[in-house]
N, CA, C and O of each residue as an XYZ file, in Angstrom:
820
protein
N       0.843     -1.192      0.000
C       0.000      0.000      0.000
C       0.882      1.246      0.000
O       2.040      1.205      0.416
N       0.317      2.345     -0.470
C       1.075      3.589     -0.480
C       0.120      4.774     -0.389
O      -1.065      4.669     -0.708
N       0.663      5.891      0.049
C      -0.066      7.151      0.080
C       0.370      7.988     -1.108
O       1.508      7.884     -1.564
N      -0.523      8.808     -1.603
C      -0.179      9.657     -2.738
C      -0.871     11.007     -2.580
O      -2.027     11.077     -2.163
N      -0.162     12.064     -2.914
C      -0.723     13.413     -2.899
C      -1.652     13.551     -4.100
O      -1.210     13.480     -5.247
N      -2.951     13.750     -3.828
C      -3.929     13.797     -4.909
C      -3.754     15.010     -5.814
O      -4.403     15.111     -6.855
N      -2.876     15.931     -5.417
C      -2.613     17.103     -6.264
C      -1.491     16.853     -7.260
O      -1.202     17.712     -8.092
N      -0.857     15.692     -7.187
C       0.249     15.381     -8.084
C      -0.223     15.292     -9.535
O      -1.354     14.878     -9.792
N       0.629     15.677    -10.480
C       0.269     15.517    -11.894
C       0.147     14.045    -12.263
O       0.837     13.191    -11.707
N      -0.739     13.764    -13.206
C      -0.949     12.393    -13.654
C      -2.094     11.693    -12.949
O      -2.389     10.537    -13.253
N      -2.753     12.377    -12.001
C      -3.880     11.782    -11.280
C      -5.188     12.336    -11.840
O      -5.396     13.549    -11.866
N      -6.060     11.446    -12.284
C      -7.373     11.838    -12.807
C      -8.459     11.286    -11.888
O      -8.455     10.102    -11.550
N      -9.383     12.149    -11.489
C     -10.457     11.764    -10.573
C     -11.792     11.893    -11.297
O     -12.124     12.956    -11.821
N     -12.548     10.808    -11.320
C     -13.871     10.811    -11.949
C     -14.923     10.447    -10.897
O     -14.962      9.302    -10.446
N     -15.779     11.398    -10.495
C     -16.800     11.115     -9.482
C     -17.767     10.023     -9.939
O     -18.117      9.933    -11.116
N     -18.189      9.199     -8.985
C     -19.185      8.159     -9.238
C     -20.526      8.635     -8.680
O     -20.712      8.686     -7.464
N     -21.449      8.980     -9.557
C     -22.745      9.490     -9.138
C     -23.589      8.354     -8.572
O     -23.691      7.289     -9.181
N     -24.189      8.579     -7.414
C     -24.940      7.541     -6.720
C     -26.441      7.708     -6.912
O     -26.904      8.664     -7.535
N     -27.186      6.759     -6.366
C     -28.637      6.767     -6.457
C     -29.235      8.029     -5.845
O     -30.277      8.509     -6.291
N     -28.577      8.561     -4.828
C     -29.062      9.755     -4.144
C     -28.777     11.036     -4.918
O     -29.315     12.093     -4.585
N     -27.943     10.954     -5.940
C     -27.546     12.142     -6.681
C     -26.207     12.693     -6.244
O     -25.625     13.534     -6.931
N     -25.710     12.229     -5.107
C     -24.415     12.684     -4.602
C     -23.295     11.790     -5.136
O     -23.546     10.724     -5.699
N     -22.068     12.241     -4.951
C     -20.897     11.469     -5.373
C     -19.907     11.423     -4.218
O     -19.066     12.310     -4.074
N     -20.013     10.372     -3.390
C     -19.127     10.225     -2.237
C     -17.841      9.493     -2.594
O     -16.855      9.574     -1.860
N     -17.845      8.780     -3.717
C     -16.678      8.006     -4.128
C     -16.283      8.383     -5.551
O     -17.062      8.977     -6.297
N     -15.065      8.024     -5.904
C     -14.540      8.368     -7.214
C     -13.764      7.203     -7.811
O     -13.306      6.306     -7.102
N     -13.632      7.240     -9.117
C     -12.619      6.441     -9.797
C     -11.350      7.278     -9.832
O     -11.401      8.468    -10.143
N     -10.226      6.675     -9.519
C      -8.949      7.397     -9.525
C      -7.985      6.685    -10.467
O      -7.722      5.492    -10.315
N      -7.468      7.419    -11.428
C      -6.536      6.865    -12.412
C      -5.167      7.511    -12.213
O      -5.057      8.735    -12.139
N      -4.130      6.686    -12.127
C      -2.760      7.166    -11.961
C      -1.974      6.881    -13.238
O      -1.839      5.728    -13.648
N      -1.466      7.922    -13.855
C      -0.716      7.801    -15.101
C       0.693      8.348    -14.899
O       0.902      9.561    -14.863
N       1.664      7.431    -14.766
C       3.065      7.812    -14.570
C       3.242      8.697    -13.321
O       3.990      9.674    -13.346
N       2.551      8.345    -12.245
C       2.643      9.115    -10.996
C       3.801      8.571    -10.164
O       3.899      7.364     -9.943
N       4.669      9.458     -9.708
C       5.816      9.067     -8.890
C       5.400      8.973     -7.426
O       4.848      9.921     -6.868
N       5.668      7.821     -6.806
C       5.379      7.622     -5.387
C       6.705      7.429     -4.665
O       7.369      6.415     -4.883
N       7.117      8.372     -3.804
C       8.399      8.241     -3.099
C       8.369      7.114     -2.072
O       7.300      6.684     -1.639
N       9.546      6.644     -1.691
C       9.654      5.520     -0.758
C       9.006      5.807      0.589
O       8.459      4.902      1.220
N       9.064      7.077      1.041
C       8.517      7.383      2.366
C       6.989      7.426      2.378
O       6.389      7.698      3.418
N       6.354      7.161      1.236
C       4.893      7.106      1.188
C       4.365      5.671      1.198
O       3.158      5.450      1.101
N       5.267      4.700      1.316
C       4.843      3.300      1.402
C       4.287      3.026      2.794
O       4.899      3.402      3.794
N       3.127      2.372      2.863
C       2.486      2.036      4.137
C       2.708      0.554      4.415
O       2.314     -0.295      3.615
N       3.336      0.242      5.544
C       3.608     -1.152      5.871
C       4.755     -1.705      5.053
O       5.590     -0.958      4.544
N       4.788     -3.022      4.933
C       5.868     -3.686      4.210
C       5.610     -3.669      2.707
O       4.463     -3.710      2.263
N       6.688     -3.606      1.934
C       6.572     -3.743      0.486
C       6.036     -5.144      0.170
O       6.484     -6.133      0.749
N       5.090     -5.213     -0.740
C       4.395     -6.458     -1.105
C       3.477     -6.957      0.010
O       3.025     -8.102     -0.017
N       3.205     -6.095      0.989
C       2.279     -6.466      2.059
C       0.963     -5.722      1.944
O       0.286     -5.478      2.943
N       0.609     -5.367      0.731
C      -0.592     -4.562      0.507
C      -1.883     -5.244      0.906
O      -2.796     -4.594      1.417
N      -1.974     -6.562      0.677
C      -3.218     -7.258      0.991
C      -3.489     -7.248      2.491
O      -4.629     -7.053      2.915
N      -2.453     -7.456      3.291
C      -2.619     -7.428      4.745
C      -3.075     -6.052      5.207
O      -3.950     -5.935      6.065
N      -2.479     -5.016      4.635
C      -2.844     -3.645      4.984
C      -4.292     -3.355      4.587
O      -5.051     -2.762      5.354
N      -4.663     -3.781      3.378
C      -6.022     -3.537      2.892
C      -7.049     -4.285      3.736
O      -8.122     -3.754      4.024
N      -6.725     -5.520      4.134
C      -7.663     -6.315      4.924
C      -7.881     -5.703      6.305
O      -9.008     -5.663      6.798
N      -6.802     -5.227      6.931
C      -6.934     -4.569      8.234
C      -7.759     -3.300      8.117
O      -8.590     -3.011      8.978
N      -7.530     -2.536      7.041
C      -8.307     -1.318      6.813
C      -9.782     -1.639      6.658
O     -10.631     -0.954      7.229
N     -10.096     -2.678      5.888
C     -11.486     -3.067      5.680
C     -12.135     -3.542      6.974
O     -13.300     -3.237      7.226
N     -11.400     -4.282      7.797
C     -11.953     -4.756      9.064
C     -12.354     -3.584      9.947
O     -13.420     -3.602     10.563
N     -11.495     -2.556     10.009
C     -11.826     -1.373     10.807
C     -12.978     -0.590     10.193
O     -13.807     -0.031     10.911
N     -13.031     -0.549      8.861
C     -14.134      0.136      8.194
C     -15.453     -0.565      8.482
O     -16.482      0.084      8.670
N     -15.419     -1.893      8.518
C     -16.640     -2.653      8.782
C     -17.155     -2.405     10.192
O     -18.364     -2.351     10.417
N     -16.231     -2.254     11.144
C     -16.642     -1.925     12.513
C     -17.361     -0.590     12.525
O     -18.417     -0.447     13.142
N     -16.781      0.388     11.838
C     -17.378      1.720     11.789
C     -18.741      1.694     11.118
O     -19.681      2.326     11.602
N     -18.860      0.971     10.011
C     -20.113      0.935      9.266
C     -21.203      0.189     10.016
O     -22.387      0.464      9.817
N     -20.827     -0.746     10.872
C     -21.820     -1.511     11.608
C     -22.194     -0.907     12.940
O     -23.017     -1.463     13.667
N     -21.590      0.243     13.276
C     -21.767      0.785     14.624
C     -22.879      1.801     14.745
O     -23.249      2.161     15.863
N     -23.429      2.278     13.640
C     -24.485      3.270     13.749
C     -24.976      3.687     12.387
O     -24.503      3.201     11.360
N     -25.939      4.601     12.391
C     -26.540      5.047     11.144
C     -25.556      5.877     10.344
O     -25.081      6.912     10.812
N     -25.251      5.422      9.137
C     -24.340      6.160      8.278
C     -25.079      7.157      7.403
O     -24.505      8.171      7.007
N     -26.324      6.892      7.098
C     -27.143      7.787      6.291
C     -28.521      7.889      6.934
O     -29.073      6.890      7.396
N     -29.067      9.085      6.961
C     -30.440      9.252      7.397
C     -30.630      9.138      8.897
O     -29.672      8.938      9.643
N     -31.893      9.269      9.338
C     -32.212      9.222     10.767
C     -31.950      7.850     11.369
O     -31.888      6.848     10.657
N     -31.795      7.819     12.692
C     -31.527      6.576     13.381
C     -32.734      6.049     14.126
O     -33.852      6.526     13.933
N     -32.502      5.054     14.988
C     -33.586      4.391     15.702
C     -34.339      5.351     16.609
O     -35.560      5.252     16.733
N     -33.625      6.288     17.250
C     -34.292      7.249     18.125
C     -35.346      8.045     17.359
O     -36.414      8.349     17.891
N     -35.037      8.379     16.109
C     -35.989      9.130     15.286
C     -37.206      8.284     14.935
O     -38.314      8.808     14.819
N     -37.006      6.971     14.766
C     -38.131      6.081     14.496
C     -39.067      6.037     15.701
O     -40.286      6.102     15.547
N     -38.498      5.929     16.891
C     -39.322      5.892     18.103
C     -40.084      7.202     18.277
O     -41.260      7.202     18.640
N     -39.406      8.314     18.017
C     -40.076      9.618     18.100
C     -41.191      9.713     17.073
O     -42.269     10.233     17.362
N     -40.934      9.212     15.880
C     -41.930      9.250     14.814
C     -43.142      8.409     15.169
O     -44.272      8.786     14.856
N     -42.923      7.274     15.817
C     -44.040      6.403     16.194
C     -44.955      7.083     17.202
O     -46.163      6.846     17.207
N     -44.381      7.930     18.057
C     -45.200      8.665     19.033
C     -45.979      9.789     18.359
O     -47.105     10.091     18.752
N     -45.386     10.400     17.356
C     -46.018     11.551     16.709
C     -47.061     11.170     15.667
O     -47.933     11.977     15.342
N     -46.984      9.953     15.140
C     -47.900      9.556     14.068
C     -49.126      8.799     14.569
O     -50.016      8.487     13.778
N     -49.190      8.502     15.838
C     -50.356      7.805     16.370
C     -50.283      7.711     17.879
O     -49.202      7.518     18.435
N     -51.418      7.843     18.552
C     -51.422      7.828     20.012
C     -51.163      6.427     20.565
O     -50.489      6.272     21.583
N     -51.697      5.411     19.891
C     -51.531      4.033     20.366
C     -51.111      3.148     19.196
O     -51.957      2.750     18.395
N     -49.812      2.831     19.082
C     -49.357      1.963     17.985
C     -50.005      0.587     18.078
O     -50.220      0.070     19.173
N     -50.317     -0.007     16.919
C     -50.920     -1.339     16.945
C     -49.867     -2.383     17.311
O     -48.676     -2.089     17.405
N     -50.349     -3.615     17.515
C     -49.467     -4.676     18.008
C     -48.323     -4.957     17.039
O     -47.209     -5.257     17.467
N     -48.589     -4.863     15.746
C     -47.536     -5.145     14.774
C     -46.421     -4.110     14.857
O     -45.242     -4.459     14.797
N     -46.789     -2.838     14.997
C     -45.786     -1.774     15.104
C     -44.967     -1.949     16.376
O     -43.747     -1.790     16.363
N     -45.646     -2.279     17.476
C     -44.944     -2.506     18.740
C     -43.953     -3.658     18.595
O     -42.833     -3.587     19.101
N     -44.367     -4.716     17.904
C     -43.491     -5.872     17.694
C     -42.269     -5.489     16.856
O     -41.150     -5.903     17.158
N     -42.488     -4.699     15.804
C     -41.384     -4.273     14.939
C     -40.411     -3.385     15.706
O     -39.196     -3.565     15.619
N     -40.950     -2.426     16.457
C     -40.088     -1.525     17.226
C     -39.314     -2.294     18.294
O     -38.144     -2.008     18.546
N     -39.974     -3.272     18.921
C     -39.283     -4.088     19.915
C     -38.134     -4.870     19.307
O     -37.075     -5.011     19.918
N     -38.348     -5.384     18.087
C     -37.280     -6.098     17.396
C     -36.104     -5.203     17.073
O     -34.950     -5.617     17.190
N     -36.394     -3.964     16.662
C     -35.323     -3.011     16.366
C     -34.531     -2.658     17.620
O     -33.306     -2.548     17.580
N     -35.240     -2.481     18.735
C     -34.556     -2.170     19.994
C     -33.672     -3.334     20.436
O     -32.557     -3.128     20.916
N     -34.174     -4.552     20.271
C     -33.393     -5.730     20.663
C     -32.134     -5.864     19.809
O     -31.053     -6.134     20.332
N     -32.272     -5.677     18.502
C     -31.102     -5.793     17.629
C     -30.112     -4.669     17.890
O     -28.901     -4.871     17.798
N     -30.627     -3.473     18.219
C     -29.731     -2.360     18.543
C     -28.926     -2.659     19.800
O     -27.741     -2.335     19.875
N     -29.569     -3.278     20.788
C     -28.870     -3.637     22.018
C     -27.809     -4.695     21.752
O     -26.702     -4.620     22.284
N     -28.151     -5.682     20.925
C     -27.186     -6.730     20.581
C     -25.982     -6.145     19.852
O     -24.844     -6.532     20.119
N     -26.227     -5.213     18.932
C     -25.133     -4.567     18.205
C     -24.263     -3.742     19.138
O     -23.049     -3.656     18.951
N     -24.887     -3.134     20.146
C     -24.128     -2.355     21.119
C     -23.175     -3.250     21.907
O     -22.023     -2.885     22.141
N     -23.661     -4.423     22.315
C     -22.819     -5.370     23.050
C     -21.679     -5.865     22.159
O     -20.546     -6.013     22.617
N     -21.982     -6.118     20.892
C     -20.938     -6.536     19.958
C     -19.896     -5.442     19.789
O     -18.707     -5.718     19.626
N     -20.361     -4.183     19.829
C     -19.429     -3.066     19.738
C     -18.485     -3.017     20.921
O     -17.297     -2.738     20.761
N     -19.006     -3.288     22.113
C     -18.157     -3.321     23.305
C     -17.123     -4.444     23.202
O     -15.978     -4.287     23.627
N     -17.534     -5.565     22.639
C     -16.603     -6.683     22.469
C     -15.486     -6.306     21.492
O     -14.324     -6.654     21.702
N     -15.848     -5.595     20.428
C     -14.845     -5.155     19.459
C     -13.873     -4.173     20.094
O     -12.668     -4.226     19.848
N     -14.415     -3.269     20.922
C     -13.564     -2.306     21.624
C     -12.603     -3.019     22.566
O     -11.430     -2.656     22.652
N     -13.100     -4.036     23.277
C     -12.251     -4.807     24.188
C     -11.138     -5.506     23.419
O     -10.000     -5.566     23.884
N     -11.461     -6.030     22.252
C     -10.433     -6.685     21.430
C      -9.371     -5.679     21.008
O      -8.179     -5.984     21.019
N      -9.811     -4.468     20.633
C      -8.859     -3.435     20.216
C      -7.933     -3.052     21.366
O      -6.728     -2.891     21.172
N      -8.505     -2.905     22.574
C      -7.689     -2.565     23.738
C      -6.718     -3.696     24.063
O      -5.566     -3.451     24.423
N      -7.190     -4.941     23.934
C      -6.332     -6.090     24.212
C      -5.173     -6.164     23.232
O      -4.061     -6.539     23.604
N      -5.436     -5.802     21.967
C      -4.362     -5.830     20.974
C      -3.325     -4.757     21.270
O      -2.136     -4.957     21.023
N      -3.773     -3.608     21.802
C      -2.836     -2.547     22.166
C      -1.916     -2.998     23.298
O      -0.760     -2.581     23.375
N      -2.442     -3.856     24.176
C      -1.661     -4.352     25.308
C      -0.908     -5.637     24.968
O      -0.247     -6.223     25.825
N      -1.014     -6.067     23.714
C      -0.328     -7.285     23.298
C      -1.001     -8.554     23.763
O      -0.378     -9.616     23.785
N      -2.283     -8.460     24.142
C      -3.002     -9.618     24.659
C      -3.857    -10.307     23.593
O      -4.443    -11.358     23.854
N      -3.930     -9.725     22.403
C      -4.735    -10.309     21.334
C      -4.146     -9.901     20.002
O      -3.280     -9.029     19.925
N      -4.632    -10.551     18.950
C      -4.155    -10.214     17.609
C      -4.518     -8.771     17.270
O      -5.513     -8.238     17.760
N      -3.704     -8.154     16.431
C      -3.938     -6.768     16.048
C      -5.147     -6.684     15.130
O      -5.332     -7.526     14.252
N      -5.971     -5.657     15.342
C      -7.104     -5.420     14.462
C      -8.390     -6.029     14.981
O      -8.365     -6.862     15.886
N      -9.524     -5.616     14.410
C     -10.829     -6.104     14.860
C     -11.051     -7.584     14.602
O     -11.799     -8.229     15.337
N     -10.411     -8.141     13.562
C     -10.583     -9.553     13.265
C     -11.835     -9.828     12.456
O     -12.593     -8.912     12.139
N     -12.052    -11.104     12.120
C     -13.202    -11.476     11.288
C     -14.544    -11.215     11.957
O     -15.573    -11.175     11.283
N     -14.545    -11.036     13.284
C     -15.797    -10.726     13.972
C     -16.419     -9.448     13.456
O     -17.632     -9.254     13.542
N     -15.555     -8.551     12.903
C     -16.050     -7.287     12.354
C     -17.050     -7.526     11.233
O     -17.929     -6.698     10.995
N     -16.920     -8.657     10.541
C     -17.850     -8.967      9.455
C     -19.253     -9.222      9.990
O     -20.238     -8.872      9.340
N     -19.353     -9.831     11.177
C     -20.669    -10.056     11.785
C     -21.315     -8.720     12.107
O     -22.491     -8.495     11.819
N     -20.525     -7.834     12.709
C     -21.063     -6.532     13.100
C     -21.479     -5.724     11.882
O     -22.521     -5.070     11.891
N     -20.666     -5.770     10.836
C     -20.987     -5.008      9.631
C     -22.253     -5.552      8.987
O     -23.143     -4.783      8.623
N     -22.341     -6.874      8.844
C     -23.488     -7.504      8.198
C     -24.778     -7.205      8.950
O     -25.755     -6.745      8.358
N     -24.781     -7.465     10.255
C     -25.989     -7.252     11.054
C     -26.289     -5.771     11.229
O     -27.451     -5.366     11.231
N     -25.236     -4.957     11.376
C     -25.438     -3.522     11.560
C     -26.060     -2.870     10.348
O     -26.946     -2.026     10.481
N     -25.608     -3.250      9.168
C     -26.162     -2.687      7.935
C     -27.615     -3.112      7.760
O     -28.466     -2.289      7.421
N     -27.903     -4.390      7.990
C     -29.285     -4.864      7.878
C     -30.188     -4.133      8.871
O     -31.333     -3.807      8.554
N     -29.667     -3.878     10.070
C     -30.439     -3.152     11.081
C     -30.728     -1.729     10.619
O     -31.867     -1.269     10.708
N     -29.713     -1.029     10.129
C     -29.901      0.357      9.704
C     -30.847      0.459      8.512
O     -31.638      1.398      8.424
N     -30.768     -0.493      7.606
C     -31.686     -0.487      6.470
C     -33.119     -0.717      6.934
O     -34.053     -0.109      6.412
N     -33.285     -1.588      7.905
C     -34.626     -1.848      8.444
C     -35.159     -0.617      9.162
O     -36.352     -0.326      9.080
N     -34.304      0.106      9.859
C     -34.716      1.340     10.535
C     -35.292      2.324      9.525
O     -36.346      2.915      9.761
N     -34.603      2.501      8.397
C     -35.090      3.427      7.372
C     -36.421      2.964      6.792
O     -37.309      3.779      6.542
N     -36.563      1.662      6.579
C     -37.806      1.130      6.025
C     -38.981      1.363      6.973
O     -40.064      1.755      6.540
N     -38.764      1.121      8.267
C     -39.828      1.315      9.251
C     -40.181      2.795      9.360
O     -41.357      3.146      9.457
N     -39.172      3.662      9.345
C     -39.435      5.094      9.399
C     -40.280      5.561      8.236
O     -41.208      6.350      8.418
N     -39.969      5.080      7.033
C     -40.753      5.445      5.856
C     -42.180      4.921      5.964
O     -43.130      5.597      5.571
N     -42.323      3.714      6.499
C     -43.659      3.133      6.651
C     -44.499      3.947      7.629
O     -45.685      4.177      7.391
N     -43.887      4.383      8.729
C     -44.613      5.181      9.716
C     -44.988      6.550      9.164
O     -46.060      7.077      9.464
N     -44.101      7.120      8.357
C     -44.353      8.454      7.813
C     -45.367      8.415      6.683
O     -46.035      9.413      6.415
N     -45.488      7.280      6.024
C     -46.490      7.127      4.978
C     -46.177      7.935      3.731
O     -45.017      8.070      3.339
N     -47.219      8.471      3.110
C     -47.058      9.194      1.848
C     -46.204     10.445      1.989
O     -45.663     10.941      1.001
N     -46.079     10.958      3.206
C     -45.252     12.153      3.421
C     -43.791     11.893      3.074
O     -43.025     12.830      2.847
N     -43.410     10.625      3.033
C     -42.025     10.286      2.694
C     -41.637     10.828      1.326
O     -40.509     11.279      1.132
N     -42.570     10.785      0.376
C     -42.242     11.191     -0.993
C     -42.758     12.573     -1.363
O     -42.354     13.117     -2.390
N     -43.644     13.160     -0.552
C     -44.175     14.480     -0.915
C     -43.689     15.586      0.018
O     -43.752     16.765     -0.333
N     -43.208     15.219      1.195
C     -42.720     16.228      2.138
C     -41.261     16.554      1.826
O     -40.428     15.651      1.743
N     -40.951     17.832      1.655
C     -39.597     18.237      1.280
C     -38.673     18.396      2.480
O     -37.486     18.674      2.312
N     -39.193     18.225      3.674
C     -38.370     18.367      4.874
C     -38.102     16.997      5.501
O     -37.143     16.318      5.133
N     -38.950     16.597      6.447
C     -38.718     15.324      7.125
C     -38.808     14.144      6.160
O     -38.016     13.206      6.247
N     -39.771     14.190      5.244
C     -39.916     13.102      4.290
C     -38.690     12.927      3.420
O     -38.266     11.804      3.143
N     -38.121     14.047      2.989
C     -36.924     13.989      2.143
C     -35.747     13.388      2.896
O     -34.926     12.680      2.313
N     -35.665     13.670      4.196
C     -34.574     13.119      5.008
C     -34.690     11.596      5.096
O     -33.701     10.881      4.939
N     -35.905     11.107      5.350
C     -36.100      9.663      5.454
C     -35.878      8.973      4.115
O     -35.252      7.915      4.050
N     -36.394      9.578      3.046
C     -36.239      8.973      1.726
C     -34.773      8.955      1.300
O     -34.295      7.976      0.726
N     -34.068     10.045      1.587
C     -32.643     10.091      1.277
C     -31.859      9.061      2.062
O     -30.932      8.444      1.537
N     -32.233      8.871      3.332
C     -31.579      7.854      4.150
C     -31.824      6.454      3.624
O     -30.927      5.611      3.629
N     -33.050      6.210      3.169
C     -33.394      4.900      2.607
C     -32.548      4.598      1.374
O     -32.008      3.500      1.240
N     -32.433      5.572      0.475
C     -31.642      5.368     -0.742
C     -30.161      5.213     -0.413
O     -29.484      4.346     -0.967
N     -29.660      6.056      0.491
C     -28.246      6.015      0.832
C     -27.833      4.728      1.497
O     -26.728      4.236      1.271
N     -28.708      4.173      2.319
C     -28.366      2.952      3.056
C     -28.285      1.717      2.172
O     -27.718      0.704      2.581
N     -28.842      1.785      0.966
C     -28.719      0.644      0.048
C     -27.249      0.361     -0.251
O     -26.843     -0.790     -0.408
N     -26.461      1.433     -0.326
C     -25.047      1.279     -0.697
C     -24.240      0.556      0.371
O     -23.181      0.002      0.078
N     -24.734      0.555      1.615
C     -23.968     -0.053      2.699
C     -23.856     -1.573      2.555
O     -22.981     -2.192      3.160
N     -24.745     -2.173      1.753
C     -24.636     -3.614      1.500
C     -23.464     -3.934      0.583
O     -23.085     -5.095      0.426
N     -22.891     -2.888     -0.026
C     -21.766     -3.064     -0.944
C     -20.485     -2.498     -0.345
O     -19.434     -3.138     -0.398
N     -20.572     -1.301      0.225
C     -19.384     -0.612      0.744
C     -18.720     -1.418      1.851
O     -19.395     -2.045      2.668
N     -17.389     -1.397      1.870
C     -16.651     -2.116      2.899
C     -16.665     -3.621      2.729
O     -16.304     -4.356      3.648
N     -17.076     -4.085      1.563
C     -17.222     -5.523      1.324
C     -18.692     -5.895      1.311
O     -19.411     -5.614      2.270
N     -19.143     -6.517      0.249
C     -20.563     -6.837      0.107
C     -21.035     -7.791      1.207
O     -20.232     -8.445      1.872
N     -22.350     -7.853      1.380
C     -22.911     -8.765      2.381
C     -22.536    -10.212      2.078
O     -22.366    -11.015      2.995
N     -22.405    -10.546      0.791
C     -22.004    -11.900      0.412
C     -20.570    -12.185      0.863
O     -20.263    -13.280      1.333
N     -19.698    -11.186      0.714
C     -18.312    -11.347      1.173
C     -18.272    -11.521      2.686
O     -17.513    -12.346      3.195
N     -19.086    -10.748      3.413
C     -19.110    -10.871      4.874
C     -19.525    -12.278      5.288
O     -18.965    -12.845      6.226
N     -20.505    -12.838      4.588
C     -20.948    -14.200      4.915
C     -19.844    -15.218      4.636
O     -19.690    -16.191      5.373
N     -19.080    -14.991      3.574
C     -17.954    -15.880      3.287
C     -16.893    -15.799      4.380
O     -16.365    -16.822      4.816
N     -16.581    -14.568      4.826
C     -15.589    -14.379      5.887
C     -16.039    -15.084      7.162
O     -15.249    -15.768      7.814
N     -17.307    -14.914      7.510
C     -17.850    -15.547      8.717
C     -17.778    -17.070      8.599
O     -17.379    -17.754      9.541
N     -18.165    -17.592      7.439
C     -18.183    -19.045      7.240
C     -16.782    -19.641      7.284
O     -16.564    -20.676      7.914
N     -15.828    -18.987      6.615
C     -14.495    -19.572      6.476
C     -13.591    -19.283      7.667
O     -12.898    -20.181      8.146
N     -13.585    -18.031      8.157
C     -12.613    -17.645      9.173
C     -13.126    -17.808     10.599
O     -12.329    -17.894     11.534
N     -14.435    -17.852     10.779
C     -14.987    -18.031     12.127
C     -15.550    -19.436     12.338
O     -15.307    -20.062     13.369
N     -16.306    -19.926     11.350
C     -16.928    -21.246     11.491
C     -16.047    -22.371     10.972
O     -16.326    -23.546     11.213
N     -14.972    -22.010     10.250
C     -14.054    -23.028      9.755
C     -14.601    -23.874      8.627
O     -14.122    -24.985      8.400
N     -15.595    -23.371      7.915
C     -16.159    -24.124      6.799
C     -15.208    -24.076      5.603
O     -14.472    -23.104      5.436
N     -15.219    -25.111      4.778
C     -14.299    -25.128      3.623
C     -14.704    -24.106      2.575
O     -15.879    -23.767      2.436
N     -13.718    -23.625      1.846
C     -13.989    -22.705      0.752
C     -14.647    -23.445     -0.407
O     -14.432    -24.640     -0.610
N     -15.454    -22.702     -1.161
C     -16.038    -23.284     -2.368
C     -14.936    -23.545     -3.384
O     -14.013    -22.746     -3.536
N     -15.044    -24.657     -4.065
C     -14.074    -24.958     -5.104
C     -14.278    -24.010     -6.281
O     -15.407    -23.765     -6.703
N     -13.168    -23.479     -6.807
C     -13.252    -22.578     -7.942
C     -13.643    -23.358     -9.184
O     -13.088    -24.419     -9.471
N     -14.613    -22.814     -9.917
C     -15.026    -23.467    -11.161
C     -13.991    -23.213    -12.239
O     -13.437    -22.117    -12.332
N     -13.732    -24.211    -13.042
C     -12.727    -24.071    -14.100
C     -13.398    -23.902    -15.452
O     -12.715    -23.769    -16.467
């Protein structure tokens, strides 16, 4: 891995327009760009290890809270404002969201403990494959939060330019989280192979 000054000549940046209309990521092309030795990160030819550690930490971050749009607290507030007495189905859905949020919080504490242990030399460096569980479940939780919020808000989701636009934008933005930081399919492979010890699929020839 290496660092590069994005202002250097020979670097072309092409924004990737997303479903929301924004461009948070880019294609970056390097044409005859000089990278000095002091910009190398980690060991030479150790790029995969560096990239994997970076992704593990990114997955922890992505699974720890709402990356786009309102969060669970806003859903609970919305449920109070849209009806005096939620029906049994809504109560069941909200209870499920609260339970999954609590489970994710406990998983976050476990990840933090692992990070502290690695700093003290008591555990392997980095979040480890457990980060894939947190990312997978955290993303599914956040996407469900947006879906429930839109359902509670009803038609205002698409016609209201204030609160409705925020929920709708969050719903669209959260779709990308199933891809960013490693797709949900990749997370399931990591969990199966590195945590459960299941054999890898044979490559088709």
